[in-house]
C-alpha positions as CSV (number, residue, x, y, z in Angstrom):
1,M,0.4,0.1,-0.1
2,N,1.2,3.7,-0.6
3,C,0.8,5.9,2.4
4,I,1.7,9.2,3.2
5,I,1.9,10.9,6.8
6,I,1.1,13.8,8.4
7,D,2.5,15.3,11.5
8,D,3.1,18.6,12.4
9,E,5.8,17.3,14.5
10,A,8.9,16.5,12.4
11,T,10.0,13.5,15.4
12,A,6.6,12.1,15.0
13,R,6.6,12.1,11.2
14,A,9.9,10.1,11.4
15,I,8.9,7.3,13.8
16,I,5.9,6.7,11.7
17,G,8.4,6.6,9.0
18,Q,10.3,4.2,10.5
19,L,7.3,2.0,11.6
20,C,6.1,2.0,8.2
21,S,9.8,0.7,7.2
22,N,9.2,-2.3,8.9
23,E,6.2,-3.4,7.3
24,N,7.0,-4.8,3.7
25,S,3.1,-3.9,2.8
26,L,3.9,-0.4,3.0
27,T,5.9,2.3,0.6
28,V,6.3,5.8,1.9
29,L,5.9,8.5,-0.4
30,E,5.7,11.3,1.5
31,D,5.3,13.2,4.6
32,F,4.0,16.6,5.6
33,P,4.3,18.5,8.1
34,N,0.7,20.3,7.4
35,A,-2.6,19.3,5.7
36,M,-2.4,21.6,3.3
37,Q,0.3,20.9,1.5
38,A,-1.0,16.6,1.7
39,I,-3.9,18.0,-0.1
40,K,-2.0,19.5,-2.8
41,F,0.0,16.1,-3.1
42,L,-3.5,14.4,-3.3
43,N,-4.9,16.2,-5.6
44,Q,-1.7,15.0,-8.5
45,N,-1.7,11.3,-6.7
46,E,-3.3,8.2,-5.6
47,I,-2.6,6.8,-2.2
48,D,-4.1,3.7,-0.5
49,L,-3.4,4.8,2.9
50,I,-2.8,8.1,5.3
51,F,-1.2,8.4,8.8
52,L,-2.9,11.3,10.3
53,D,-2.4,13.8,13.2
54,I,-5.3,15.4,14.9
55,H,-3.9,18.4,16.4
56,M,-2.4,20.2,13.6
57,P,-2.3,24.4,13.5
58,D,-4.9,26.0,11.9
59,F,-5.8,22.8,9.9
60,T,-6.9,19.7,12.3
61,G,-7.1,15.9,11.2
62,F,-10.7,15.8,11.2
63,D,-10.7,19.4,9.0
64,F,-8.5,17.4,6.5
65,I,-11.1,14.9,6.4
66,E,-13.8,17.1,5.5
67,T,-12.4,18.4,2.6
68,L,-11.5,14.9,0.8
69,K,-14.2,13.6,-1.4
70,N,-12.9,10.0,-1.6
71,P,-10.8,9.5,1.4
72,P,-8.4,6.4,1.3
73,K,-7.9,4.2,4.4
74,I,-7.4,6.9,7.2
75,V,-5.6,5.8,10.6
76,L,-5.3,8.1,13.2
77,T,-1.9,8.8,15.2
78,T,-2.4,11.1,18.3
79,S,-1.7,11.9,21.9
80,D,-4.9,12.7,22.4
81,P,-7.4,9.3,23.1
82,N,-10.5,11.5,23.9
83,F,-11.4,11.4,20.2
84,A,-11.6,7.7,19.5
85,I,-15.7,8.0,19.4
86,Q,-16.0,10.5,17.3
87,A,-13.1,8.9,14.8
88,F,-14.7,6.4,13.8
89,E,-18.0,8.3,12.7
90,Y,-16.1,8.2,9.8
91,D,-16.1,5.2,7.4
92,C,-12.5,5.7,6.1
93,I,-10.8,5.8,9.1
94,V,-9.8,2.1,10.5
95,D,-7.9,2.3,13.2
96,Y,-6.6,5.4,16.3
97,L,-3.4,5.1,17.4
98,V,-2.5,6.7,20.7
99,K,1.2,8.0,21.0
100,P,3.5,6.7,22.3
101,I,3.1,3.8,19.4
102,T,4.8,0.7,20.0
103,P,5.2,-1.7,16.8
104,E,2.8,-4.3,17.8
105,R,0.0,-2.1,17.9
106,F,1.2,-0.5,14.8
107,N,1.0,-4.1,13.1
108,K,-2.3,-4.4,14.6
109,A,-3.0,-1.1,12.3
110,I,-1.4,-1.9,9.3
111,K,-3.6,-5.8,9.5
112,K,-6.7,-4.0,9.8
113,A,-5.8,-1.7,7.1
114,E,-4.9,-4.4,4.8
115,V,-8.4,-5.8,5.5
116,T,-10.2,-2.7,5.1
117,N,-8.3,-2.2,1.9
118,H,-9.3,-6.3,0.4
119,N,-13.0,-5.9,1.3
120,S,-13.5,-2.5,-0.4
121,T,-12.1,-4.1,-3.9
122,T,-13.9,-7.5,-3.6
123,S,-17.3,-5.8,-1.9
124,L,-20.8,-6.6,-3.7
125,P,-22.8,-3.3,-5.0
126,A,-24.1,-1.5,-2.9
127,E,-27.7,-2.4,-3.2
128,K,-26.9,-5.9,-3.3
129,V,-25.4,-5.4,0.2
130,E,-28.0,-3.7,1.8
131,N,-30.5,-7.0,0.4
132,S,-28.6,-9.5,2.0
133,S,-29.6,-10.5,4.9
134,G,-26.8,-13.1,5.9
135,N,-24.1,-10.2,6.2
136,D,-22.6,-9.3,9.6
137,L,-22.5,-6.0,10.9
138,Y,-19.5,-4.3,13.1
139,V,-20.1,-1.6,15.4
140,N,-17.4,0.3,17.6
141,I,-17.7,0.0,21.5
142,D,-15.2,1.3,23.6
143,R,-12.7,1.1,20.6
144,R,-13.3,-2.7,19.5
145,L,-15.2,-4.0,16.9
146,I,-17.8,-6.2,17.5
147,K,-19.9,-8.5,15.9
148,I,-23.3,-8.7,15.6
149,D,-25.8,-11.3,13.2
150,I,-28.0,-8.7,11.5
151,P,-30.9,-11.4,11.7
152,S,-30.3,-11.5,15.6
153,I,-31.2,-7.8,15.7
154,Y,-35.1,-7.0,16.1
155,L,-34.8,-3.2,17.1
156,V,-33.0,-0.3,16.6
157,E,-33.6,2.5,18.7
158,A,-32.0,6.2,18.3
159,K,-31.4,7.9,21.7
160,G,-29.9,11.9,21.2
161,D,-26.6,10.9,19.4
162,Y,-26.6,7.1,20.3
163,I,-29.0,4.2,19.2
164,N,-29.8,1.1,21.5
165,V,-29.3,-1.9,19.2
166,K,-31.4,-4.9,20.3
167,T,-30.4,-8.8,19.4
168,E,-31.5,-12.2,20.4
169,G,-28.8,-12.0,22.7
170,K,-27.3,-8.6,24.1
171,N,-27.8,-4.7,23.6
172,Y,-25.5,-3.0,22.3
173,T,-25.6,1.1,22.3
174,V,-23.6,2.8,19.8
175,H,-22.6,6.5,19.1
176,S,-24.2,6.9,15.7
177,T,-27.3,7.7,14.2
178,L,-30.3,5.7,13.5
179,K,-29.9,6.7,8.7
180,K,-26.3,5.2,8.9
181,I,-27.3,1.9,10.9
182,A,-30.5,1.7,8.4
183,D,-28.3,2.4,5.1
184,K,-26.5,-0.9,6.7
185,L,-29.5,-2.8,7.0
186,P,-30.8,-4.9,4.8
187,D,-34.4,-3.5,3.2
188,D,-36.0,-6.9,2.7
189,L,-35.8,-7.5,6.6
190,F,-35.8,-4.0,8.7
191,L,-38.4,-1.4,8.2
192,K,-38.0,2.1,9.9
193,V,-41.5,2.6,11.6
194,H,-41.3,5.7,13.3
195,R,-38.7,8.6,13.4
196,S,-37.1,7.0,16.2
197,Y,-37.1,3.2,14.9
198,I,-36.0,0.3,13.2
199,I,-37.9,-3.1,13.6
200,N,-36.9,-6.4,12.2
201,V,-40.5,-7.2,10.3
202,D,-40.0,-10.7,11.0
203,K,-39.9,-10.4,14.9
204,I,-43.7,-9.0,15.0
205,I,-45.5,-10.8,17.9
206,D,-48.6,-8.2,17.7
207,I,-49.9,-5.2,16.0
208,E,-53.0,-2.9,17.5
209,D,-53.8,0.2,16.2
210,N,-50.2,2.3,15.7
211,S,-47.9,0.3,17.7
212,V,-45.9,-3.1,17.2
213,L,-45.2,-5.8,20.0
214,I,-41.8,-7.3,19.4
215,K,-40.7,-9.3,22.2
216,K,-41.7,-7.0,25.4
217,D,-40.9,-3.4,23.5
218,V,-44.4,-1.9,22.3
219,I,-43.2,0.3,19.4
220,P,-45.1,3.5,17.8
221,V,-45.8,3.0,14.2
222,S,-46.0,6.6,12.5
223,R,-48.6,7.6,10.6
224,S,-47.0,8.0,7.5
225,N,-45.1,4.5,7.7
226,R,-48.0,2.7,8.8
227,S,-48.6,1.7,5.0
228,E,-45.4,0.7,3.9
229,L,-46.0,-2.0,7.4
230,M,-48.8,-3.6,6.3
231,K,-47.8,-4.1,2.9
232,R,-44.8,-6.2,4.2
233,L,-47.0,-8.1,6.3
234,N,-48.3,-11.7,4.9
235,L,-52.2,-10.7,5.6
236,L,-55.1,-13.4,5.0
């Protein structure tokens, strides 16, 4: 993988460059002391991976990501552990390394980037992924990626900046949005019945008036979504 390093500290760039030299799969094309120089480089070159510091003068790492239309895979490198949850709101970020970075931890990040890079080149078209009920869903919880079996999900509930994913075996609270998880769930199995709820239609126990019963949860059904729900049911 061709990569670049962006960090305002020369020592940090040198350390990451040395770590990269120990990985046969990595080729460092350039390193930059600020994001603006890197943007000029990216306008003329294609790369696979960026090692990106968060705190830089004038232009933060997150500001930099927002400028990229089609960002490559990104590994954040920072002395600040407080932005991990925010970081994984970005699909392009594959890992979050807190300085000082050990070779062992760096190697794990590279393996994640390699797996993600491989999956992005062999994945199904988006519409087929959305309609496949056999997929797994990965959620980031406490800087760990947890695999959830999609058919086991029976309810997704929005609560402020978080969503509560309820499954047959366990519940998960994730910093995300209802729209983001809706894009990952197969349309043939799940339905948004209310601005705060997505349900697994196969798990419905009972329907009464403007609500559905799933497990022990009574879920409101908005008037605008009721007709779509009724179309999905196998009515006599």
